Residue, then its C-alpha position, 0 to 999 in steps of 0.5 A: m636712599a638704599d639701606t646701607r646695611a643691605l648694601s654692605e652685604l652685597r657680594e661679587n662673583v658669587p657662584l650660583a650652582p650651590y644655590t640651585t638643585l641642579g648644581l649648575g651655572g656660573p657666578a652672579r656679578l652681584f649677590a644679595e640675600v634679603a630678609s625683609v621687604e626693606e632690604l629687598c627694596a634697598a637691593l632693587e634700588t641698588a640694581g637700578m643705580r648700577g644699571l643691572p638687571v635683577l634675578v630673584i631666587g628662592g630655593g633654586s629648584n626651578i631655574i637653569v643658570p647658564d655656564e657663563g653666569l649672570n651679569a645681574l644682581v641676584i637677590r635670594i629671598a630669605l623672608r621668614g615667619i609663619r603665622t596662623e589665625r582662625s577664620g570661620n571653619r578654616v585656619i589661615v596660615a601666612a608664611g614668608a616667601g623665603e620659608s622652605w615649602d616642605a617645612l611649611v607642609q610638615h608644619a601644617v600636617a603636624s598641626e592637623l591642617a589639611g589642604i597641602e599634604c600631597l605637596s610634601g617633598i617638593p623643593g623650593t620656597v613658599g614664594a615660588t609656589p603660587i607662580q607656577n601653581v605647584g601641584a602633585y598627587g591630586q592637589e594644587v597650591g591654588e586650591t588653598v591660596v587666599l592671598v598673595r602679598a607682593l612687591e612691584r619692582r618698578t614702584l616698590a609698592v606692596r600689593e595684595f592679590r586675592a585668589h581669584e586675582c591670581a589667575f591660577g591654571y595648570r602650572q600657571s598664574r598671572f605671576k608667570a604669564v601676564d605679570a611675569g617679572r613684574y612682582i616679587i612675592t613676599e608672603v603667601h596666605f593659605a586657608l587650611t582645614p583643621s582636622g580635615e580629611p586628606c586628599t587621596r584621590y590620586p590613583e598612584l597615591a591611593r595604591q601606595l596607601e593600599t599597599l602599605q595597609a595590606s602589608g600591615h604597617r601599623e602607622t598606615a592603618r588609617r589614612g590621616l594627614k601624616e600617613v598621606r605625607e609619608a606615602v607621598l614622600t615615599l613615592r617621591r623618594r622612589k623617583s628621586m624627587v626629594a632633594d638628597p645629597a646622597d642621591p645623584y638622581s636628585r640633582s634636577v629641577g624635577s619634571f623638566f617638561l609639562n604634560p601637554v594639554l591637547s585639543l580633541d583634534e590634536f589628540r586624535t592626530l597624535v593617536q593616529q600618528w602613533h598607530s601609523r607606526g604599527a603600535t597597538e598600545p593605547v595612548p594614556s590620557f585624561r580629560a582636562g577641560e575641553g581637551m586631553k592631557v597626555p603624560a609627558a613621561w609616556l611621550v618621552e619614553h615612547a619616543g625612545f628616551t629611556k630612563g637612565y639614558r646618559t650623554g656626556g655629563v647629563g642624562i635622564s634619571a633612572h627613576h623618572a623619565l621627566a627628570l634631567v639630571n646633572f652628573e657633573g656636566t654643564t648647562r649647555e649639555l643639559l639644554a642640548l639633551a632637552e632639545e634632543i628630547q623635544t625634537g624626538v617627541h615631535a618627530v614621533f607624536g607631532v607634539r612639542l613639549e613645553r619646558e617647565p623650568i625657567i631658563l636664564d640668559a647670561t646677558p639679559 
């Protein structure tokens, strides 16, 4: 039987916009916030009894809710708790899926634990990070995840996945691909390095640290974990990629499009198509496995969509070409802008950009 306490906390017609970083979308037919696996099971059982589909959310930083809302039970994960234990030359940090991701990074840095410092400032919750293998400034979550604990929706059984079972790839995992929608992540374990060296290999981050050192900032005289975290936060704030109510450009889902990875033949075709238009500027790229990765932001801007572009109540951030921003617009307007950009990039470069956020259907 479902937990009566959890059932009593079900709410009807709850606006979802405040639970997203975009601030867009209509209401959920039913809404529940769960703080334990038992409450999560109870909510899933309730949805089954009422014949409703289920949407699970955390920080709402990677979802786009339709203007009509959702005819579903929306479950907001609020499982908390952080535990640490020593394991050889590593420290295992176990965090509940509902913990703030940036709060966990801050905790790790303050504890002198290296491995996720470059992922500072990313909005959302811990449970969402393994799904798309969150990455930034030279680090990916998949590099430190050692275990993912998840609840299977159909059987309500708890399963554990070791890192090699998660099928991590570029913004990808089994939880986003072959097992999309099958599991709800409840806890993630990370293996971090005590007193470890921070990751500073990403060129933009390295330049930022060099600039701060050259300017004589005492706090950046060395490249420790705290200094790297502050440098990353500075870079992200400059691009409006840190959630801030005072910054209108931060009302986004971060990067809306993935950097395309092209085969060598596809890349050569792109370059030829670009030069056939009379362009002499080289196409920026770097190796990614057997292919070439091209910055989506460069493609967007060179297809004619400049930073600060506005249409209706939405637009492109003035600080980042991949951030589509809500300026008191609608989901319909935002998706129309995304399609306009995809069509424009394809027309110029022959590349169809892939959207990164999850776009929800009003009637799943």
